[in-house]
C-alpha positions as CSV (number, residue, x, y, z in Angstrom):
1,M,12.6,-14.2,10.1
2,F,11.1,-17.1,12.0
3,T,12.4,-18.7,15.2
4,D,11.2,-22.2,14.1
5,Q,14.4,-23.6,12.5
6,A,12.6,-26.0,10.3
7,L,10.3,-23.3,8.9
8,E,13.3,-20.9,8.4
9,Q,15.2,-23.6,6.6
10,E,12.3,-24.3,4.2
11,L,11.9,-20.6,3.6
12,N,15.6,-20.2,2.7
13,V,15.4,-23.1,0.3
14,V,12.3,-22.1,-1.7
15,A,12.2,-18.3,-1.5
16,M,13.3,-16.3,-4.5
17,H,14.8,-12.9,-3.8
18,R,13.9,-9.9,-6.0
19,K,15.1,-6.3,-6.0
20,L,12.7,-3.9,-7.6
21,P,13.0,-0.1,-8.2
22,A,10.3,2.3,-7.1
23,G,7.4,2.5,-9.4
24,T,7.5,-1.1,-10.5
25,V,4.1,-2.7,-10.8
26,L,4.4,-6.1,-9.0
27,M,0.8,-7.2,-9.5
28,E,-2.3,-6.2,-11.5
29,P,-6.0,-7.1,-11.0
30,G,-6.7,-10.5,-12.7
31,D,-3.1,-11.8,-12.3
32,A,-2.7,-15.3,-11.2
33,I,-1.1,-15.5,-7.7
34,T,2.0,-17.7,-8.2
35,H,4.1,-16.3,-5.4
36,I,3.5,-14.6,-2.0
37,P,5.6,-11.5,-1.5
38,I,7.2,-10.8,1.9
39,V,8.9,-7.3,2.0
40,Q,12.4,-7.3,3.4
41,K,13.3,-3.7,2.5
42,G,11.3,-0.8,1.1
43,S,7.5,-0.9,0.8
44,L,4.6,-1.7,-1.5
45,R,1.5,0.4,-2.2
46,I,-1.7,-1.5,-2.6
47,L,-4.6,-0.1,-4.7
48,A,-8.1,-1.4,-5.5
49,Q,-9.2,-1.1,-9.1
50,D,-12.7,-1.4,-10.6
51,G,-13.7,-2.8,-14.0
52,E,-13.3,0.7,-15.6
53,G,-9.7,1.1,-14.3
54,R,-10.6,3.6,-11.5
55,E,-8.3,3.2,-8.6
56,R,-8.3,3.7,-4.8
57,F,-5.4,3.6,-2.4
58,L,-5.8,1.0,0.3
59,Y,-2.7,0.5,2.4
60,H,1.1,-0.1,2.4
61,I,3.0,-3.3,3.0
62,M,6.1,-2.6,5.1
63,P,9.3,-4.7,5.9
64,G,8.5,-8.0,7.5
65,E,4.9,-7.9,6.2
66,S,3.1,-9.7,3.4
67,C,0.0,-9.1,1.3
68,A,-3.1,-10.5,3.0
69,I,-5.0,-10.5,-0.3
70,S,-2.3,-12.6,-1.9
71,L,-2.6,-15.0,1.0
72,S,-6.4,-15.2,0.7
73,C,-6.2,-15.6,-3.1
74,C,-3.9,-18.6,-2.6
75,T,-6.3,-20.2,-0.2
76,T,-9.4,-19.7,-2.5
77,K,-7.5,-20.2,-5.8
78,R,-8.6,-16.7,-7.0
79,T,-6.8,-14.2,-9.1
80,S,-5.5,-10.9,-7.7
81,S,-8.1,-8.2,-7.0
82,V,-5.6,-5.4,-6.4
83,R,-2.7,-3.5,-8.0
84,A,0.6,-3.6,-6.1
85,V,3.2,-0.9,-6.8
86,V,6.7,-0.6,-5.3
87,E,6.5,2.6,-3.2
88,E,10.3,2.8,-2.7
89,D,13.1,0.6,-3.9
90,A,12.3,-2.8,-2.4
91,E,13.8,-6.2,-1.7
92,L,11.3,-9.0,-1.6
93,M,11.2,-12.7,-0.8
94,M,8.8,-14.4,-3.2
95,I,7.4,-17.7,-1.8
96,P,5.8,-20.1,-4.3
97,A,2.0,-20.1,-3.6
98,R,1.8,-23.9,-3.0
99,Y,3.6,-23.4,0.3
100,M,0.8,-21.3,1.7
101,D,-1.1,-24.4,2.8
102,A,1.8,-26.8,3.1
103,W,3.4,-24.6,5.9
104,M,0.3,-24.5,8.0
105,I,1.8,-27.4,9.9
106,Y,4.1,-24.8,11.5
107,P,2.4,-22.8,14.3
108,E,4.6,-19.8,13.6
109,W,3.5,-19.6,10.0
110,R,-0.2,-20.0,10.9
111,L,0.3,-17.1,13.4
112,Y,2.1,-15.0,10.7
113,V,-0.8,-15.5,8.2
114,S,-3.5,-14.8,10.7
115,D,-1.8,-11.7,12.1
116,T,-1.3,-10.4,8.5
117,Q,-4.9,-10.9,7.7
118,A,-6.1,-9.2,10.9
119,Q,-3.8,-6.3,10.4
120,R,-4.9,-5.7,6.8
121,F,-8.6,-6.1,7.8
122,G,-8.1,-3.3,10.3
123,E,-6.4,-1.1,7.7
124,L,-9.2,-1.8,5.2
125,L,-11.7,-0.7,7.9
126,E,-9.7,2.5,8.4
127,T,-9.7,3.2,4.6
128,I,-13.5,2.6,4.4
129,E,-14.0,5.0,7.4
130,V,-11.9,7.7,5.7
131,V,-13.7,7.3,2.3
132,A,-17.2,7.1,3.8
133,F,-17.1,9.7,6.6
134,H,-14.3,12.1,5.7
135,K,-14.3,14.9,3.2
136,L,-11.9,14.8,0.3
137,D,-9.5,17.3,1.9
138,E,-9.1,14.9,4.8
139,Q,-8.8,11.9,2.5
140,L,-6.0,13.8,0.6
141,W,-4.1,14.7,3.7
142,N,-4.4,11.1,5.0
143,Y,-3.1,9.8,1.7
144,L,-0.1,12.1,1.7
145,V,0.7,11.2,5.4
146,K,0.5,7.5,4.7
147,R,2.9,7.7,1.8
148,V,5.4,9.8,3.9
149,Q,5.2,7.3,6.7
150,A,5.8,4.4,4.3
151,T,9.0,5.8,2.8
152,G,10.3,8.1,5.6
153,E,10.7,10.7,2.8
154,H,8.8,14.0,3.1
155,L,9.3,14.8,-0.6
156,L,7.0,12.6,-2.7
157,K,7.8,12.3,-6.4
158,V,4.1,12.4,-7.5
159,T,2.0,14.4,-9.9
160,H,-1.4,15.9,-9.3
161,Q,-2.8,13.4,-11.8
162,D,-1.2,10.5,-10.0
163,I,-2.9,11.5,-6.7
164,A,-6.2,12.1,-8.4
165,Q,-6.1,8.6,-10.0
166,E,-5.4,6.9,-6.7
167,L,-8.1,8.9,-4.9
168,N,-10.5,8.5,-7.7
169,S,-11.1,12.2,-8.0
170,P,-10.9,14.9,-10.8
171,R,-7.4,16.3,-11.1
172,E,-8.7,19.8,-11.0
173,V,-10.1,19.2,-7.5
174,I,-6.9,17.7,-6.2
175,T,-4.9,20.6,-7.6
176,R,-7.2,23.1,-5.8
177,L,-7.0,21.2,-2.5
178,L,-3.2,20.9,-2.8
179,H,-2.9,24.7,-3.3
180,Q,-5.1,25.2,-0.2
181,L,-2.9,22.9,1.8
182,Q,0.1,24.9,0.5
183,R,-1.4,28.2,1.7
184,R,-1.8,26.6,5.1
185,G,1.8,25.6,5.2
186,M,1.0,21.9,5.1
187,V,2.7,21.1,1.8
188,T,5.0,22.7,-0.7
189,I,4.1,22.0,-4.4
190,S,6.8,21.7,-7.1
191,R,6.6,20.3,-10.6
192,G,6.3,16.5,-10.3
193,S,6.6,16.5,-6.5
194,V,4.8,17.4,-3.2
195,E,6.7,18.0,0.0
196,V,4.6,17.1,3.1
197,H,5.1,19.0,6.3
198,L,3.9,16.6,9.1
199,S,4.3,19.3,11.8
200,A,1.3,21.1,10.3
201,K,-1.9,20.6,12.4
202,G,-5.5,20.1,11.3
203,V,-7.4,20.2,8.0
204,P,-10.8,21.5,9.0
205,G,-12.6,23.9,6.7
206,L,-10.1,23.2,3.9
207,Q,-12.9,22.6,1.3
208,E,-14.7,25.9,2.0
209,G,-15.1,27.8,-1.2
210,L,-14.7,24.8,-3.5
């Protein structure tokens, strides 16, 4: 993973390897950060959660990437502020948190950490922009597209309630919007799944009549 042989050797010695099936909850808000996950295969879905358990999808962690929030929590000795769910069957390297600072002697590790934090910051800004300035129909389409891009699978095994929870919206509204997307040929709805058609163009006016 790294070109620095000393860093790569340390990584191979201390990293634990885990294989987790889709749907596994890797981390909950309030959990102590004991290990830093680096995705080797598959992907993770990261969600913010408030004190009342309401969730909001933030971003995905893809192969070769890590969780910037875990890295930051290690630095500040804070507990997790997010929920991490395995999006598709994943293989992870779990690095003990104490190496977060110890490996800062390696320029390649410092660059990896800073690049990870910069990338996640950009994704968080994108999420804030979508939530603040886009209608719920556009937020829903963006959410579906992000999940397809993360897995490479157009058929998402997800219920209307699952989507509603991760977009912090009433299920009835999500169901109504999904049916409008279906009428436009952008999705196909089945029991317990949604097939996303990325070739479809545009979402303007989707909320008319809500």
